[in-house]
C-alpha positions in Angstrom: 21.4 39.5 -13.0 17.6 39.7 -13.2 15.4 40.3 -10.2 13.6 36.8 -10.6 17.1 35.2 -10.8 18.1 36.9 -7.6 15.0 35.6 -5.9 15.8 32.0 -7.0 19.3 32.3 -5.6 17.8 33.6 -2.3 15.5 30.7 -2.1 18.2 28.2 -2.8 20.2 29.7 0.0 17.2 29.5 2.3 16.7 25.8 1.4 20.4 25.1 2.0 20.1 26.7 5.4 17.0 24.9 6.3 17.8 21.4 5.0 21.5 21.4 4.1 23.2 18.1 3.6 25.4 18.5 6.6 22.7 19.7 9.0 19.1 19.3 7.8 16.9 21.4 10.3 13.8 20.9 8.3 13.7 17.6 6.4 9.9 16.9 6.3 9.4 18.4 2.8 9.6 16.4 -0.4 12.2 16.8 -3.2 9.4 17.9 -5.5 8.6 20.8 -3.4 12.1 21.8 -2.7 13.0 22.0 -6.4 9.8 23.9 -7.2 10.1 26.2 -4.3 13.6 27.0 -5.4 12.5 27.8 -8.8 10.0 30.3 -7.5 6.7 28.4 -7.4 4.6 28.6 -4.4 3.7 32.2 -3.4 4.6 31.9 0.3 6.9 33.9 2.5 9.3 31.0 3.2 10.0 27.3 2.9 8.1 26.4 6.0 4.8 27.5 4.3 5.5 25.7 0.9 3.1 23.0 -0.1 4.4 19.4 0.4 3.8 17.6 -2.9 3.6 13.8 -3.3 4.5 12.1 -6.6 0.9 12.3 -8.0 0.7 16.1 -7.2 4.2 16.6 -8.5 3.2 14.8 -11.9 0.1 17.0 -12.1 2.2 20.2 -11.4 4.6 19.0 -14.1 1.8 18.8 -16.7 0.4 22.1 -15.8 3.6 24.3 -15.7 6.2 22.5 -17.7 6.9 21.1 -21.1 9.4 18.4 -21.9 12.4 19.4 -23.9 15.4 17.5 -25.2 18.9 18.2 -23.9 19.8 20.2 -27.1 17.1 22.7 -26.3 19.2 23.8 -23.3 21.3 26.9 -23.6 24.9 25.9 -23.6 25.9 28.4 -20.8 22.7 28.4 -18.7 23.0 30.3 -15.5 19.7 30.6 -13.6 20.1 34.1 -12.3 20.9 35.4 -15.8 18.0 33.8 -17.6 14.2 34.1 -17.4 13.9 30.4 -18.3 13.6 27.7 -15.7 14.4 24.0 -16.2 13.7 21.0 -14.2 15.3 17.5 -14.3 13.0 14.8 -13.7 14.0 11.2 -12.8 11.6 8.5 -13.6 8.3 8.4 -15.5 7.0 11.9 -15.6 3.5 10.4 -14.8 5.1 9.0 -11.5 8.4 10.9 -11.0 10.9 9.7 -8.5 12.8 13.0 -8.2 12.9 16.7 -9.3 16.0 18.8 -9.4 16.3 22.4 -10.5 18.9 23.2 -13.2 21.1 26.1 -11.9 24.3 26.4 -13.9 25.4 24.2 -16.9 28.9 25.4 -16.6 29.5 23.7 -13.2 30.4 20.1 -12.4 27.2 20.0 -10.2 24.5 21.9 -12.1 21.4 20.4 -10.4 20.0 21.5 -7.0 17.6 19.2 -5.1 16.9 17.4 -1.9 18.0 13.8 -1.5 15.8 11.7 0.8 18.4 10.8 3.4 20.9 13.6 2.9 19.2 17.0 2.6 19.6 19.6 0.0 22.7 20.4 -2.2 24.1 20.5 -5.7 24.8 17.3 -7.7 26.0 16.1 -11.1 23.6 14.0 -13.3 25.8 11.0 -12.5 25.5 11.5 -8.8 21.7 11.8 -9.0 21.4 8.7 -11.2 23.6 6.8 -8.7 21.6 8.0 -5.8 18.5 6.2 -7.2 20.2 3.0 -8.4 19.2 1.5 -5.0 15.5 1.9 -5.7 15.7 0.7 -9.3 17.9 0.5 -12.3 18.2 4.2 -13.6 19.1 4.7 -17.3 19.1 7.7 -19.5 15.6 6.7 -20.5 14.6 7.6 -17.0 16.0 11.2 -17.3 13.8 14.0 -18.6 14.3 17.7 -19.0 11.4 20.2 -18.6 11.2 23.9 -19.3 8.7 26.1 -17.5 5.8 27.4 -19.6 3.8 30.5 -19.2 
């Protein structure tokens, strides 16, 4: 386990404590900010100090810090605390994203960590995330994008 990976796991635990699906204490922060904070962005002491991004700011952040990759570029056994690479699932047009989710572990049934609007933070499968956003609009695989952190 690398030090950066350990910090990511600590941030995920902090987020789960603060805005867990069962008992969200702090729910006033966007899904974009939750995913990015979990991945180690924002040099702040805790979640309460993290910037709250809207969809335009999230799209700009995506352009500056990530590059789009196809699913075949992902390591087959990716585990966030054992890798220096960071991946982000983006739902919707990357210019106007609907949702960000951090990829945590490809060998689990629920590899993505994010905050859902009415349910707080937790782990989900791609199917669960796609179904969550079907209410807002028809989500297809064309609306699913994978990004890798650059730099």
